[in-house]
N, C-alpha and C positions, 0 to 999 in steps of 0.2 A: 504493500500500500504505499502511495506517495505521502509526501508531508501534507500536501494539500487535501488529499484524501482523508488523512488521519485527522486533520484540523476540522473538516466538515462532520467527521463521524462524532467527534467531541462536541461540537456545537448542536448536533442534532439530539443530544440527551437532554431529557425533561430537567428542569430545575429540581434541586433537592428537597426533600421534605424538612420542613421547618426544624423538626427536632433532630436532625442529623448534622453532626459536624461538619463544616464546609472541607475539612482536611480528608475526611472519610468519604465524601462525595467525590472529591477530585481523585483521590485513589482508585475509586471504583470505575470512574470514566476512564482512567489510565489503563486499568486491567481491562477493560471491556474492547479496547481498541486493538485489534490483532494485527500482526505483521508490523509493528513498530521497527524502526531502524535503530542501530546503536546509538545513534545522535539523538533520535527522539526520546529514548529510553533515559539517556543523560540528562536531558533538559527536564524530563519529568521528575527524575530525583532531586535534581536542584529546586524544582518548584515545589515539591513536598517538603524538602528539607526548609526552605524559606517560611511555609505555611508554619511548620512546627516551632521555628524560632521565634517568629513574629507573636505567635501565641503564648510563648513561654516567656520572652525578655522584652519584647515590644521593637519598635522600629529603632529607636534611639540607641538602644543597647546592642542591637544585634550587628554582628562584624561579618565581612565577606569571608573570613577566615574560618568563622564557625559554620557558616554554610557549607563551605568546602569540605569541611570535617565531616559535618553530618550526611552530606552527600558522596562522600568519599571521591571527590573529584579534587584537581589542582586548580589555582586560581587561574591560570592561562586557559583552562579548559571551560571554566565558568563564564570567563569574559567572552568566549566564542558566542554565547547565547545571550548574555546580558551585559550591557555596558558597564554599568555599576551598580552600587546597593540600592540607589534610587529607582533604576528602571527595574531592578528585580522585585523590589516591593510595589511599585506601581503596578506591574504586571499581576501580581498575586491580588492585590487589593481591588483592581480594576475587575478581576474575574470574580472576586467575591461580590462586588456591587453588582455585576450583571446577572449574577445568579439571582441575588435578591430581585432585581427589577424584572427578572422573567417570570414572576409570580404576578397573579391577579392582583390589582389594585383594590383597596378595601370596599369600594363600593361596587365593583364589578361582581355581580353575583350569578350562579346557576339559576336556571327556572325553578321557581318554587321557594328559593330562599328569601328571606325578608332583608330589608336593608340593614337592620341591626344585626342580624345573624350573620351577613356579609362582613360587617365592620367588626363584630366580635372576632370571627374567624382569622381576619387578617392581623388584628392586634395580638391575638394569641399566638399565630405563627411568628411575628416579630419578636415577641417576647421570648419564646423558645429559642428561635435562631441567635438573639443576643445572648441568652443565658449558654448556650452551647458554643459559641463562638466570641466569647468576652474578649479574649486577647485580640482577635482581629478588629473588633469595635474599637478598642483602644487605638490600635494602630491607624484607624481610619482618622481619628480625631489628631493623633500625633502628626501625622503626615500632611494633613489639611492645615495644621498650625505652622509648620515648619517650611513647607514647600508649597509656594504660590502656584505653581503649574497644577499640582494635585488638587490644590484648595479649588481650583476653578473646575476640575473634573468632577470633583465631590459635589460642588455646587450645582453644576450641570445635571448630575444624576439626580439629585434631590429635586431640582426644578421639572425634571421629566416626570417623576413620580407624582408630585403635586399636580401637575397639569392632567395626568390620567385620573387622578381623583376628581378634580373638578369637572373633567369632561364627563366623567361617569354620573356624578351627581345631577348635573344638567340633563343630561340624557334620560335620567330616570323619570325627571319632571319636566318635559318639555314645554308646558304650558306656563311655568313660572317665569316672571319677569325679573330675572336676577342676572347680573352681569358675570361673566367667567372670572374677571379678574378678583370680584368680591368673594367668590367662592374658593378661589385659589388661595388668597390671602388667609382665610379661615384654616385651609388645608396645612399651610405652612405653620401658623400657629399651633395646631394641633399636632404636626409632626415634630415641631420643636419640643414640645412637650413631652412626646414619648421618647425621643433622643435623649433628653436631659434624664429623664425617670431611669432608663435601661443603663444610661452611663452610670448613674450614681448606686444603681442596684448591682449591677454586674462588673462593673470596671473599677471604678473608685472605692466602691462597697462603703458608701455613706452610711455610718452605723445608725443615724437617727432614721434615715428613710428605711432602711433594711429592718429596723426594729418595728416602725410603724406599718410597713406592708405586711409583716409578719403577723401582726394584731388584728388589721383589719380586712386583708385579702391575702390569706398565708398560701394558697396555690396559685399557679400561673393562670390557671382557668378563671379563679375569683378575681385576679388582678386585672385579666384582660376584660371581665365583664365590668369592672369598675371604671376603667379608662374608655371603655366603648361606649358606656352610657353617657360619658362627656362629649366624646366625638359625636354621638347622634343628636344630643341636644343643640350643639354649636352648629351642625350641619342642617339640621331639620326644624329647630326651634321648636321641639317637642319631646315628649318622652315616647320610646317605643313601646308597643302594645306587649311585645314578647321579652320584657326585661323587667326585674324588680329592682327599684332604686334603694340603696342603702339610706339614702337621705330623704326619704319619702315623709317622715315625720316633719322635717324642717320645711320641706316645700309646701306642705299644707298649712303650716302655721304662718308662713309668709304670704299665702294667698287669703288669709282670713281679714 
């Protein structure tokens, strides 16, 4: 199989289930491609070694020499495939982003699924993905802070995601006279909330937030229900019929 054919075979693979670590997904895809050349196998080892080290030590602490040792290659061999540490890290994190963006947006739902159920499923998937890939999520933030080129790439990926959400919301209610930009700004606000929450829960491990979530919403399912209700209220200005609000008594008191 040619390099181009192997790349097409990898690209044809469906996105990984949310609860599966990205490293395991990549390793599975590599094994599924038959007839890889020696060079392709070497590049794949380097790629997996980089995922491991980014998860373990992060972008700032990772060294090219560590990648080489883990992948059992020499630096000159690594540089045949990747120009430098930044190019190697960018390749891994871009693949991680692409894998996530291949999933349906939170408001894109199969037939028969309510809007709230779709939002809940997407939030549950993102929470599970962030938990299983906390090191890569940390590296996304590190590289976006350190490298302007990657910061733009990360911003573009986020914008693509929020545009999908706003388009799906408006498609669901075509008669609504709402500007797409207004809906997209709501999606940005909600997405920023989710990014900050998962960062503090799984990456920096904020002890106050971790303790609070353990008391209020101790499982990923319960936490997804809690944040999804906020999403639904912000997007549709109402409570979903298929969800029970933990703040119901407060809402009823405010309505009196």
